[in-house]
C-alpha positions as CSV (number, residue, x, y, z in Angstrom):
1,M,47.9,45.6,7.1
2,T,44.8,44.7,8.5
3,A,44.8,44.0,12.5
4,T,43.0,40.3,14.1
5,V,40.9,42.1,17.2
6,T,40.1,39.5,19.3
7,S,37.4,39.5,22.3
8,I,38.6,38.5,26.0
9,A,36.3,36.1,26.5
10,A,36.7,34.4,23.3
11,F,40.6,34.7,23.8
12,A,39.9,33.3,27.6
13,A,37.5,30.4,25.8
14,A,39.4,29.3,23.2
15,A,42.5,28.6,26.1
16,A,40.0,26.9,28.9
17,A,39.4,24.4,25.4
18,D,43.5,23.9,25.5
19,T,43.9,22.9,29.0
20,V,44.3,19.8,30.1
21,S,43.1,18.4,33.7
22,P,46.0,17.3,35.5
23,P,45.6,13.2,36.8
24,A,43.4,12.7,40.4
25,P,46.1,11.7,42.5
26,M,45.4,7.9,42.6
27,F,44.0,6.4,46.5
28,L,47.0,4.6,47.7
29,G,44.6,3.2,51.1
30,S,43.8,4.0,54.4
31,I,45.5,3.9,57.7
32,P,42.5,3.0,60.9
33,T,42.8,5.7,63.5
34,G,42.2,4.5,67.2
35,A,39.5,6.6,67.6
36,G,37.5,4.6,64.0
37,A,38.7,7.3,61.4
38,D,41.0,6.7,58.5
39,V,43.9,8.5,57.2
40,H,43.5,8.1,53.5
41,V,46.9,8.3,51.5
42,Y,47.4,9.5,47.8
43,Q,50.0,9.6,45.3
44,D,50.2,12.5,43.0
45,S,50.8,12.6,39.7
46,D,54.3,13.9,40.6
47,G,55.6,11.2,43.2
48,S,54.4,12.9,46.1
49,L,52.7,11.8,48.5
50,S,49.5,13.5,49.7
51,S,47.1,12.6,53.2
52,D,43.5,13.6,55.1
53,C,41.7,12.3,58.0
54,T,38.5,11.2,58.5
55,G,38.0,12.3,62.7
56,C,40.0,15.8,62.7
57,G,40.2,16.8,59.2
58,E,44.1,17.5,58.7
59,Y,45.4,17.3,55.2
60,A,49.1,17.0,55.2
61,W,51.1,17.1,51.4
62,T,54.4,17.4,50.5
63,L,57.2,16.0,49.4
64,L,58.5,14.6,52.2
65,V,54.8,12.6,52.8
66,T,55.4,9.4,53.4
67,P,53.4,6.1,54.2
68,E,55.4,6.9,58.0
69,F,54.4,10.3,57.9
70,A,50.6,9.0,57.9
71,Q,50.7,5.8,60.1
72,E,52.3,8.0,63.0
73,H,48.5,11.1,62.2
74,A,46.6,7.4,62.3
75,A,48.6,6.2,65.7
76,I,48.0,9.1,67.5
77,C,44.9,11.2,65.9
78,L,42.2,9.9,69.0
79,R,38.9,12.4,66.3
80,T,35.6,10.0,65.9
81,P,35.0,10.6,62.0
82,R,33.6,13.4,60.5
83,A,29.6,13.7,59.6
84,R,29.6,13.8,55.5
85,A,28.2,17.0,54.8
86,A,24.7,16.5,52.7
């Protein structure tokens, strides 16, 4: 009987080649805040929604996030848009 030995690095490389990245979330739109920032709303491949705020930086994801949730955050967020990282 002959044993086959595969290095961990070779196994990891083969596994990485077989890995498929999930699709990027689909951008649904932006909701402006009163301070000039935006709440961006996305739909993930599983149908869930997520949102992030360019003002306060809040990121929300849950199966229960709804467009109304993002609208409520946009209505109460008073932070101006944050500067982008260089």
